[in-house]
N, C-alpha and C positions, 0 to 999 in steps of 0.2 A: 423138446426132440432131436433126435440129430437127422442134421442133414441130409443123412447118407441114409437114412435108414427111413425116411417117412412118417406119416401119422401111427401110433401104436392105438391099437382097439378100442381103448378109452379114450381117445380122442378122436376118433374117427364114431363113434357113438355118438359125444357130447355134438360134433360139428352134424349128425343125422339130424338130431333131437331138435337141433339151432334152425336147420335151414332145409326143413322138412324133407333129407334127401331118403328114403328108406333103402334105395341101393347099398347103402355104408353099410346100413343095419345087419343085410344082406353077406357083405361082403365080409362083414366080423362072424357071424353065423356060419356062413361055409370055411373060415378059418378056422371053427372049432368041431368040425363034424367028428371029430373021436371022441368027444370030453362028453359024458353024462347029461339028460335033460335038470337035473340038480347043478352039474356046476356048469354049466352055458347059467342057468338063472339065479345062479348066487353072482359070479361075476355081473351079468345084466342090472342085479341089482343094487350091487358095490357101484358104482358109477356114478359118480359126481364131476361136478364142476366144480372153479373154484370156489364158488358160495356156497358150495353143501347142497346145491341139487339135485336133484335123482334126474334119472332118464324125464320120466312121465311129466318133473314140474318142468322140465327143461323143454318139452313140446308144448306144455302147457300154453309156459309164457308165451312162446313165438309162434304158438298155434300152430305149430305140425301134424297137423291131422293123421295123416298116410302114415308116418313115424309110429304115431302113438297107437295105431291100426296093427302095424308090424309087431310093437311089442308086446301088446295082449296076446302074439301067437306063440308067447316064449312061456311053455309049461312051467309053472311054478314062480311065475314072474311075479312078485308085491306089488300090487298098486295103492297101498297106502303108505306109501314112504313122508315121512313127514319132515320140513325145513326147519334147519337146527335155528335160526333166531325165533321164529312163528311159528314153528311147528304143524304150518298147514298143511295136507293134504293138496296132490294134483288137482282135486275137485277144487276144493279154496280158490287156487292161483287160476283154475280154467274159468270157474263165476268169475275173476277181477276180469281175465281178460275177455269177456263178451261186454262186463260193463265198461269198457274203457277202451277197446278197440276195435273188435267185431263180434258183435252180439250173434248173428248166423252162425259163424262157425266157430263159436265157442259155446251154444245151445247143441251144434253135432259133437263137439267133445265130449261135453258134458252127460248127452245122451251117450254116449259110446261107452265113455266111463261109468257110467251107470251097470251097462250091461255088461258091461267087463268083471262088474265084481266088486269098485271100488266102495267104499262107506259112507255115505251120506251123513251119518250119523256121528262121525268124528269129530270133534271138537279139535277147535287151534287154543291157541296160550293163552286168546281172550275169549273161551269158551262161546268163541264163534260154530256151528257147525257151518257147510258150505250156503244152502238155503241163503243162513242170518245177510252172506254177501250180498244176494241179489241186490241188483237196482234195476225197477221196473221193468221185468224182463219177467214176465208171468207164464209164458211157457219153461222158461227156464228155472224156478220157484215149482212147478206144478212135475219137471221131471225128476228131479231130487226129491219134492215127496213122494213122488209112485214110491222111487225104487223106495226110499227111509221105509216104508209100510210095509213094499214087499220083502226086507231084511226082515223087518221087528216083528211079519206076519209066518217068517217062515216059509211065506208061497214062491217056488221054485217060475219063474221068467227072463230063464236067460238065452231061449229063445232057438236051442237047439238040444233040447231033453236035457243035458246032461245035471247033475246038482254040485254045490258048491257048497263046505260044509261053514266057511267063512268068507266074509265079504272080500277078504286077499286072495282065496284061489281062481285065480286066472288060468285058463289054456289056450 
């Protein structure tokens, strides 16, 4: 980043995800007002940090609930990207956050992610689904199992009457 230019849009998104600052997401979205929904989503879907974590991974890692909520408002936003090393989804990371840092916030993130269309059936490179990582948190396991059942049975339970063709379609 050059001293006279300020942070790039990618840097703003990563910082927003780390520090739960949704106004930075809005700032980037405002600068992209001329772009199509597909182009905006593609840009946000391609943002990663130095370790290859996507925006939702970063939010789940730091407990950035409000920014996560803002990202789910972006049409065509991908909610099941995989990490480079372990092939974890953001749901895997949110479960670890609940286990290791803040159970209540982790549970709220998991619930929001399931409602937004994240797929709890995706296994990481170790063959684990997010529910397999839950440690002594029955509410989180139940939320993941409910979401898995809804997806497996084709039941629409997203609260706003719209239907998703896949777990990765968030609107």
